[in-house]
C-alpha positions in Angstrom: 151.7 42.1 114.8 154.8 44.1 113.9 154.3 46.3 117.0 153.9 43.3 119.2 157.1 41.7 117.8 159.0 44.9 118.1 157.9 45.6 121.7 157.9 42.0 123.0 161.0 40.7 121.2 163.3 43.2 119.5 163.4 45.7 122.4 164.4 42.9 124.8 167.0 41.5 122.4 168.8 44.6 121.3 172.0 43.4 122.9 172.1 40.4 120.5 171.3 42.7 117.6 174.0 45.3 118.5 176.6 42.5 118.8 175.8 41.7 115.2 175.1 38.1 116.1 172.5 37.7 113.4 172.4 33.9 113.5 171.6 33.9 117.2 169.1 36.8 116.8 167.3 35.0 114.0 167.2 31.8 116.1 165.7 33.6 119.0 163.2 35.4 116.7 162.0 32.1 115.2 161.5 30.7 118.7 159.6 33.8 119.6 157.4 33.6 116.5 156.6 29.9 117.3 155.6 30.9 120.8 153.7 33.9 119.6 151.5 31.8 117.3 151.2 28.6 119.5 151.2 29.7 123.1 150.7 33.4 123.6 147.1 34.4 124.4 145.7 37.1 122.1 143.0 39.5 123.4 141.3 39.6 120.0 141.0 35.8 119.9 139.3 35.5 123.4 142.7 35.0 125.0 143.5 32.0 122.8 146.6 31.5 120.8 146.2 31.7 117.0 146.8 28.0 116.8 144.2 27.2 119.4 141.7 29.6 117.8 142.1 27.8 114.4 141.8 24.4 116.0 138.6 25.5 117.9 137.1 27.1 114.8 138.2 24.8 112.1 134.8 24.5 110.5 134.4 28.3 110.3 138.0 28.8 109.2 137.6 26.6 106.1 134.7 28.7 104.9 137.0 31.6 104.2 139.9 29.8 102.4 140.4 30.9 98.8 142.1 29.2 96.0 145.4 30.7 95.0 145.8 28.7 91.8 146.8 30.6 88.7 144.4 30.0 85.8 145.5 30.7 82.2 142.8 31.8 79.8 
């Protein structure tokens, strides 16, 4: 994930980063992350986006969810 974001986004937006326009850089980064998780095909997910993969495999995905509740003893 980090390598993909670095290669696909940061390297192509260095001009914004070097201009120290962090607000614009962060806005572009958020747009990229939304695209990355909703539209971009992933080879490891049979060329589906993570969102599409979860929607297609909802039944299997729920099997692996764990509780994160903190229990006091």
